[in-house]
Each structure stands twice: as structure tokens, then as C-alpha cells.
N, C-alpha and C positions, 0 to 999 in steps of 0.2 A: 734704674728702671724698676727694680723690685722694691723700692721704698713704699711703705704703706701710705696711702692717701686717705682723705676723708671719704671719698667715694668708695674705695675698697672697704673701708670700715663699715660704711652704711650697708653695703652689699652683704658683708659678713654678718651684720646684725640681723638683716632680713632672713638669712639662711639659718643662722645658729641661735638667734635670740640675743639677749643682752650681752655686752662685751664682758669677757673674763678679765679680772684684774691682772692676770699673769701674761696677757698676750703681748706680742712684740710691739704692736702699735702703742699700747698704753705705756710700756716700758720706755720706748724711745721718747714718747711725749713727756714723760716724767723725768727723763734724763738718766737712764741706766736700768740695769736689770736687778739692782739691789742684791747682788751676790748670788743670784740664781742662774745656774748654767743650763737649766732644762728649758726646752722649747714648750710652748703651750700645747695642750691636747684639746682640740675642739670638741664640743658636744656633738656627737655623731647621729643622734636619733633623728633630728630634723633633716639632716643631709641624707640619711638612709631612706627616710620616708619620701623625699623628693626623688631619689634615685629609683625607688620602687614605682613611684607614680610615672616616671619617664619610661621604665621598662614595661609598664602595663600595656603600652601600645606596640611593643616590640614583636609580638606574635604576628601581627599583620605583615611585618617585614621579613622575619626569619622563619616563620612557620613553626617555631618551637613553642609549645604551650607554656604559659606563664602561671606560676603559683604565687599569689600574693601572701604576705605574712599573716593576714587574717584568715586565710584559707587553711583549715586544719586537715588532718588525714580523714579521708572519706568524703570530702567536699567534691563538688562537680569538677572544679579545676584540678584538684589533686588527682582524681581518678583519671581524668583526661591526660594529664602529664605523665602519670604512671604508665598508662597504656601506650603513649607515644614512645617513651624510653624503652619499654619492653619490646614493642614492635621493631624499633630501630636496632636493638641488640639482636633480635631474631633475624632480621634482614641482613645485618652485617655478618652474622655467623653463616647464613646460607651462602652469601657471596664469597666468603673465605673458603668454604668447602668446595664450591663450584670452581674457584680459581685453582685449588690444589688438584682437583680431578682433571681440569684442563691441562695443567702442567704435566701431569703423569701421561696424559694422552699424547702430548707433543713429544715427550721423551720416547715413548713406545714407537711413535711414527718415525722419529729420527733414527732409532735403532733399526727399524725395519728397512728404511732406505739404505743405511750403511750395509746391512746384511744382503739386501737384494742386489746391490751394485758390486758386491765383492770388493769393497773399498780397501779393507785391510790386506786382503790377499794380493791385490794389485799393487798396493803401496809397498809391500815388503818384497815381492817376488819379481815384479816386472823389471826387466833390464834397462828400460828407458828412464826409470826413476833414479836420480842422483842421490846416492846414500848419504853423502855429506850434508846436503841441504835437507834431506828428510830427517836426519838426526838433529840438526840445528833447529828445525821447526818443532820437533818433538820436545827438545829441551826448553824452547820458549813456551810451549803449551804447558809443560810440567811446571815451569816457574810461575805462570799465571794461575794454574790450578792450586799450587802450593800457597800462593798469596791469598787466594780466595778461601782456601781451607782454613788458613790462619785467622783471617778476619771473620769468617762466618762461623766456623765450628768452634774454634778456640775462644776468640774474643767475645763473640755474641752468645753462643750457646753455653760455653763452659764458664766464662767469667761473668756473663750477664750484662755486657755493655749494651746500652740502648743507644744505637747510632742516631736515631731521630732526635733524641733529647741531648745527646752529647755534642753534636755538631749542627746546631741550628744556625741559620744564617744570621749573623750579628754584624752590624756595621763596625768598622775599625775605629779605634779611638780618635785617630786624626780626622776621619771623615765626620765624626760627630762634632769635633771642634770647628771644622769648616762650616758645618750646617748651622751652628749657632751664631 
């Protein structure tokens, strides 16, 4: 199914120009690779120009400004794209700060509720609370807190593990084999 055909070769010629003497189609047609183990490298300029032409209309779909290769620094498209990325960075920074402030407010509210209800005094001193189950529950909370501290503080903050990059959802090899 991956054998080169004349139609594939004609399409390649339209995209890349004249055929290269080192391409696989020519090597198979002539009967071998004549001792060369390297795969051919296509001329990418025409392919890149076609890709840029296709991406020129992407702004309508994505809303992200497009800067074409012929647009140099200071051009209208360049300035517009620069403004877009600066505004996006500023908005993301504002959102991150807002999220941190909101998290602190929730922590303060939670601490206020625990203090107002005398939760800890009741949990430790009330005779109706079964001490065995209280201690078992506290051990479970301590185990979860320890695992969180290990993963967040030690692995992420101290060692610098980027969890989003390290564990991206990837299909399993067998699932890829079945898909093909």
C-alpha cells in the first residue's frame, strides 16, 4: 500500500519540483539503491510556502494573528501579532494571580468555619467521639497529606518534574497496532 505510484510521483513533482535522482521511486524503478542507505531529503521550500499559504487563512478559524515570512519586524501583521501575544500573557498573569487570591480566601474561610464550630475541641474532648476511629481517620489524612507533600513539594518544586509534560495521555502501543 505504501509503494510509490506514478500518481504519487506526479503529485510530488507538483509540490517539490523536478524529481531527485536519489528518491525511493527512482531507486526502485532503476532496480536498487546503488549502495546508498540514506533516505532522500525533499526540497522543503515549496512545501513550506504551501504550508504558509494554508496557514494564512487560519486566523479566521483560530483568532491568532498570522505573520507571514515576508512580514518583517515592524510590519502591520508583526505589530498585531506582538500585541496579541503580549495581551495574552498579561491576561494569563492576571488570571493566575486572581486564582491564587481566591485559593487563599477559601483557606481563610475554611479555617474560620473550623474555628467558629469548635471542631477540634469537640473532636478531641467530646466523650461521644470514638478515639480509635478518630486516630485511624487522622492516620489516613496524614498518609494522604504525606503523599501530596511528596508529589507536590519534593517531586515538583524541588526536583522540577513537570507533571503535564511527563504524563501526557498517550495511546498504548497495542491500541495503536489495532488502529492501523
